[in-house]
GUKE-557344 format. One record per residue (C-alpha): residue in three letters; residue number from 0; z negated, y, x. Coordinates in steps of 0.02 Angstrom, whole numbers. Layout:
// GUKE-557344
  res    n      up   north    east
  ALA  NUM       Z       Y       X
...
***
This chain:
// GUKE-557344
  res    n      up   north    east
  MET    0    4038    1509    1230
  THR    1    3939    1574    1064
  PHE    2    3815    1692    1094
  THR    3    3661    1730    1001
  LYS    4    3667    1878     902
  LEU    5    3525    2012     956
  SER    6    3450    2161     865
  ILE    7    3459    2319     983
  LYS    8    3278    2402     969
  ARG    9    3208    2559    1026
  LYS   10    3129    2546    1195
  LYS   11    2931    2517    1143
  SER   12    2873    2416    1284
  TYR   13    2862    2558    1406
  PRO   14    2710    2662    1381
  ALA   15    2715    2831    1455
  PRO   16    2593    2859    1587
  GLY   17    2407    2848    1572
  LYS   18    2422    2772    1419
  VAL   19    2360    2592    1394
  ALA   20    2470    2439    1361
  PRO   21    2475    2358    1194
  ALA   22    2328    2238    1141
  THR   23    2446    2094    1112
  GLU   24    2495    2094    1294
  THR   25    2288    2103    1367
  ASP   26    2252    1967    1240
  VAL   27    2397    1852    1287
  TRP   28    2281    1740    1385
  ALA   29    2172    1719    1222
  ILE   30    2320    1653    1134
  PHE   31    2355    1543    1269
  ARG   32    2201    1463    1254
  ALA   33    2192    1450    1070
  LEU   34    2358    1339    1074
  ARG   35    2283    1248    1240
  ASP   36    2138    1184    1148
  SER   37    2243    1132     984
  HIS   38    2391    1068    1068
  SER   39    2376     898     996
  HIS   40    2395     988     836
  PHE   41    2578    1033     862
  GLY   42    2607     870     956
  LEU   43    2618     962    1132
  ARG   44    2569     872    1298
  PRO   45    2479     957    1445
  GLY   46    2646     959    1528
  HIS   47    2699    1087    1395
  MET   48    2565    1183    1425
  GLN   49    2587    1196    1602
  THR   50    2761    1282    1566
  LEU   51    2679    1385    1453
  GLN   52    2559    1447    1567
  ALA   53    2713    1483    1710
  LEU   54    2803    1584    1575
  LEU   55    2658    1688    1532
  SER   56    2620    1715    1696
  PHE   57    2803    1807    1720
  LEU   58    2750    1944    1591
  LYS   59    2698    2107    1668
  THR   60    2588    2227    1580
  GLY   61    2696    2374    1482
  HIS   62    2859    2265    1527
  GLY   63    2877    2205    1346
  GLU   64    2865    1993    1301
  THR   65    3016    1920    1369
  VAL   66    3042    1827    1518
  PHE   67    3168    1862    1637
  ALA   68    3149    1732    1789
  SER   69    3283    1588    1801
  ASN   70    3245    1412    1779
  PHE   71    3237    1384    1958
  GLU   72    3084    1516    1973
  ILE   73    2983    1435    1823
  CYS   74    3003    1259    1905
  ARG   75    2939    1310    2057
  ARG   76    2794    1408    1977
  ILE   77    2764    1251    1886
  GLY   78    2742    1168    2036
  GLY   79    2911    1098    2082
  ILE   80    2954     995    1913
  ASP   81    3146     952    1879
  GLU   82    3249    1071    1766
  ARG   83    3276     945    1649
  THR   84    3104     944    1615
  LEU   85    3078    1107    1590
  ARG   86    3240    1118    1466
  ARG   87    3144     991    1359
  HIS   88    2976    1094    1371
  ILE   89    3074    1243    1322
  ASP   90    3171    1167    1164
  ARG   91    3019    1108    1113
  PHE   92    2927    1259    1099
  LEU   93    3096    1338    1011
  VAL   94    3081    1193     889
  LEU   95    2891    1245     866
  GLY   96    2933    1430     831
  PHE   97    2834    1498     978
  ILE   98    2982    1534    1085
  THR   99    3181    1629    1037
  ARG  100    3285    1626    1170
  HIS  101    3429    1775    1199
  ASP  102    3563    1717    1300
  SER  103    3668    1845    1372
  PRO  104    3878    1813    1396
  ASN  105    3851    1732    1569
  ARG  106    3681    1652    1550
  LYS  107    3581    1753    1653
  ARG  108    3424    1838    1588
  TYR  109    3412    2016    1628
  ARG  110    3378    2190    1507
  VAL  111    3503    2325    1502
  ARG  112    3454    2508    1427
  SER  113    3558    2654    1383
  SER  114    3530    2834    1430
  ASP  115    3446    2889    1245
  GLY  116    3309    2733    1263
  HIS  117    3399    2580    1185
  CYS  118    3382    2414    1268
  ILE  119    3450    2247    1248
  SER  120    3340    2105    1327
  TYR  121    3414    1931    1361
  GLY  122    3298    1796    1402
  LEU  123    3155    1695    1330
  SER  124    3055    1817    1216
  LEU  125    2871    1757    1188
  THR  126    2849    1860    1043
  PRO  127    2848    1741     906
  LEU  128    2698    1666    1006
  ILE  129    2601    1832    1002
  GLU  130    2624    1858     823
  ARG  131    2567    1698     769
  ALA  132    2402    1754     845
  ASP  133    2280    1732     691
  GLU  134    2364    1563     657
  LEU  135    2325    1508     833
  LEU  136    2161    1549     858
  ALA  137    2087    1499     681
  ILE  138    2182    1314     721
  ALA  139    2076    1314     894
  GLN  140    1914    1351     793
  GLU  141    1937    1218     671
  VAL  142    1994    1089     824
  GLU  143    1824    1173     895
  ASN  144    1733    1124     739
  ARG  145    1794     949     710
  ARG  146    1739     906     895
  ARG  147    1569     985     887
  ASP  148    1545     879     729
  CYS  149    1587     716     811
  VAL  150    1481     737     956
  PHE  151    1341     770     832
  ILE  152    1369     608     748
  ARG  153    1399     514     897
  LYS  154    1229     569     954
  GLN  155    1156     520     789
  ILE  156    1248     361     810
  LEU  157    1184     330     989
  THR  158    1003     368     940
  ILE  159     999     235     798
  LEU  160    1071     104     909
  ALA  161     936     143    1057
  GLN  162     795     112     898
  LEU  163     901     -41     848
  GLU  164     889    -124    1040
  GLU  165     705     -71    1045
  SER  166     656    -165     880
  CYS  167     780    -316     873
  PRO  168     855    -336    1036
  GLU  169     959    -497     984
  ASN  170    1057    -380     857
  THR  171    1243    -406     893
  PHE  172    1291    -251     777
  VAL  173    1234    -126     925
  SER  174    1358    -224    1066
  GLU  175    1486    -213     926
  VAL  176    1465     -23     888
  ARG  177    1460      15    1069
  LYS  178    1612     -82    1086
  THR  179    1702      29     965
  LEU  180    1638     201    1006
  ARG  181    1731     183    1187
  ARG  182    1882     229    1080
  LYS  183    1923     397    1019
  LEU  184    1884     407     856
  SER  185    1926     543     712
  GLU  186    1786     631     613
  VAL  187    1811     519     472
  GLU  188    1790     371     569
  TYR  189    1626     440     648
  ARG  190    1559     466     481
  ALA  191    1596     299     424
  LEU  192    1546     235     562
  LEU  193    1363     326     559
  ALA  194    1334     265     380
  GLU  195    1359      84     448
  THR  196    1241     117     574
  GLU  197    1107     189     463
  ASN  198    1136      30     328
  GLU  199    1099     -96     478
  TYR  200     951       4     525
  GLU  201     880      18     353
  LEU  202     890    -163     338
  THR  203     828    -207     524
  SER  204     707     -74     537
  THR  205     505    -105     569
  ALA  206     383     -22     475
  VAL  207     222     -94     584
  ASP  208      93      17     594
  VAL  209      -1      49     757
  PRO  210    -166     -36     754
  LYS  211    -292      91     784
  ALA  212    -409      60     932
  THR  213    -582     -17     861
  HIS  214    -733      43     963
  LEU  215    -863     -84     999
  PRO  216   -1041     -30    1003
  ALA  217   -1145     -75    1157
  ASN  218   -1283    -155    1044
  ASP  219   -1272    -364    1060
  GLY  220   -1307    -398     882
  GLN  221   -1178    -280     820
  ASN  222   -1053    -361     933
  ASP  223   -1111    -526     842
  ARG  224   -1073    -456     679
  HIS  225    -907    -385     727
  LEU  226    -847    -565     796
  SER  227    -925    -645     626
  LYS  228    -821    -522     526
  SER  229    -665    -557     633
  GLU  230    -675    -739     609
  LYS  231    -694    -731     413
  GLU  232    -543    -612     394
  ASP  233    -437    -742     498
  LYS  234    -501    -894     394
  ASP  235    -451    -773     220
  LEU  236    -293    -757     296
  GLU  237    -263    -925     337
  ARG  238    -324    -972     165
  ARG  239    -200    -855      87
  GLU  240     -57    -906     192
  ASN  241     -95   -1107     126
  ALA  242     -99   -1035     -41
  LYS  243      71    -961     -17
  LYS  244     161   -1120      75
  PRO  245     259   -1230     -37
  GLU  246     259   -1422     -14
  VAL  247     353   -1503     126
  ARG  248     447   -1613      20
  THR  249     518   -1468     -81
  LEU  250     563   -1381      71
  THR  251     647   -1521     153
  LEU  252     737   -1579     -37
  VAL  253     806   -1387     -71
  CYS  254     856   -1347     110
  ARG  255     974   -1486     153
  GLU  256    1077   -1389     254
  ALA  257     912   -1380     393
  THR  258     876   -1555     370
  ALA  259    1014   -1622     391
  PHE  260    1024   -1589     578
  SER  261     853   -1694     589
  PRO  262     872   -1835     675
  LYS  263     717   -1920     575
  LYS  264     641   -1861     407
  LEU  265     510   -1719     405
  THR  266     349   -1749     323
  THR  267     237   -1651     410
  TRP  268     240   -1466     435
  ASN  269     207   -1493     624
  GLU  270     375   -1588     616
  VAL  271     448   -1437     522
  GLU  272     381   -1324     626
  HIS  273     455   -1414     787
  HIS  274     615   -1422     692
  ALA  275     612   -1233     657
  GLN  276     588   -1181     829
  THR  277     733   -1298     876
  LEU  278     847   -1199     752
  ALA  279     801   -1040     797
  PRO  280     904   -1012     957
  MET  281    1058   -1101     868
  MET  282    1042    -964     732
  GLY  283    1035    -821     857
  ILE  284     853    -801     851
  HIS  285     768    -757     990
  THR  286     623    -880    1036
  THR  287     515    -717    1078
  THR  288     545    -663     898
  PHE  289     510    -823     830
  GLU  290     339    -816     914
  LYS  291     312    -652     853
  ALA  292     355    -703     664
  LYS  293     220    -844     683
  LYS  294      80    -730     728
  ALA  295     139    -599     610
  ILE  296     164    -708     450
  GLY  297      98    -883     492
  THR  298     204   -1018     572
  GLN  299     224   -1123     398
  LYS  300     315    -961     329
  ALA  301     415    -903     476
  SER  302     478   -1093     466
  CYS  303     522   -1105     293
  ALA  304     625    -938     335
  ILE  305     713   -1027     468
  PHE  306     762   -1158     320
  ILE  307     796   -1049     185
  MET  308     904    -928     292
  LEU  309    1004   -1087     370
  GLN  310    1042   -1146     159
  LEU  311    1096    -986     134
  GLY  312    1224    -985     255
  ASN  313    1374    -861     237
  ARG  314    1275    -750     129
  ILE  315    1183    -669     277
  ARG  316    1276    -594     395
  ASN  317    1167    -566     534
  PHE  318    1033    -718     539
  GLY  319     934    -618     688
  ALA  320     913    -451     590
  TYR  321     892    -538     436
  PHE  322     743    -649     504
  HIS  323     671    -485     589
  SER  324     688    -395     442
  ILE  325     575    -524     318
  THR  326     458    -560     447
  LEU  327     433    -419     554
  GLY  328     516    -281     469
  LYS  329     515    -182     304
  ARG  330     537    -332     197
  VAL  331     395    -444     249
  ASN  332     294    -406      92
  GLN  333     449    -451     -15
  PHE  334     474    -614      62
  ASP  335     420    -751     -45
  PRO  336     457    -947      30
  ILE  337     407   -1031    -152
  LEU  338     507    -898    -259
  LEU  339     655    -918    -137
  LEU  340     643   -1114    -156
  LYS  341     626   -1108    -334
  ARG  342     779    -993    -371
  LEU  343     889   -1103    -242
  ALA  344     846   -1261    -320
  ASN  345     889   -1208    -513
  ALA  346    1057   -1126    -423
  GLU  347    1104   -1278    -345
  GLY  348    1027   -1407    -449
  ALA  349     926   -1491    -294
  LEU  350     773   -1527    -406
  ALA  351     865   -1568    -560
***
């Protein structure tokens, strides 16, 4: 049988009557909580922490930092675990350097003292754990800071997702991100997901101003003038839209992908509009969104958007989000069907 070499020290753990116990003994549970909160950092499981909690409960104020209880008593205090599990837990703490074991010749745990105050303790010493208090408290604080940062970033992501759902209900990006958030992510993964969500929001966010309330006067003459002005503005808008629309022949010739789905040749704008209305749901664009786009930018321009997007194909990751952006969102003023058709024609040689 081999024995662990012990260093015999003078008895320091028994304070004289009336004296206060050392600070390390009164703060031992703060050290335990720090290790409990950062247990994953050391590869510890909840079972290990239950064992350590039981060991600490055997310490008595003013009686040092060595546990003299038998394995049987420790197992009982933990809650009835088997002795093999206890040994594995203790071995893990020995490897991590949180516990040192001083074995007696007969493997019993006890303390012997001489008449001049010297003592030898045989048992499980928790002194290394207490000596590493500053390290454990610093690691626990770092873990808590990361946890709070992750919660903060997660709330930012959820806020943006709620805004995306409100502005673009058919956006599939939202459901994909929510599935990802079900997993436990690291801080780096949360930050990457936040950046991706912000990019998606920039793409699909709307910049539509709330219309101001119009106060109509009670005078009939003023009402008539107001209606005449509104009709004039509507006609001006219609003329501007007609000026920006391409020819049907140019649209169908360049956008061959869209016309391929039509059972007959498209020759009029009514046929183009009807075909675009059929294609929109197939592309993941909600019917309500298409109707809103028609009212916002005009029927012909909205129909052109459907044809052009289908021709672009894989260059657009999300048809629903892109359509919303160029017809109702921040890119509405940048969408020019005639210019896009010219670029597609030059790139593909459709009009050559």
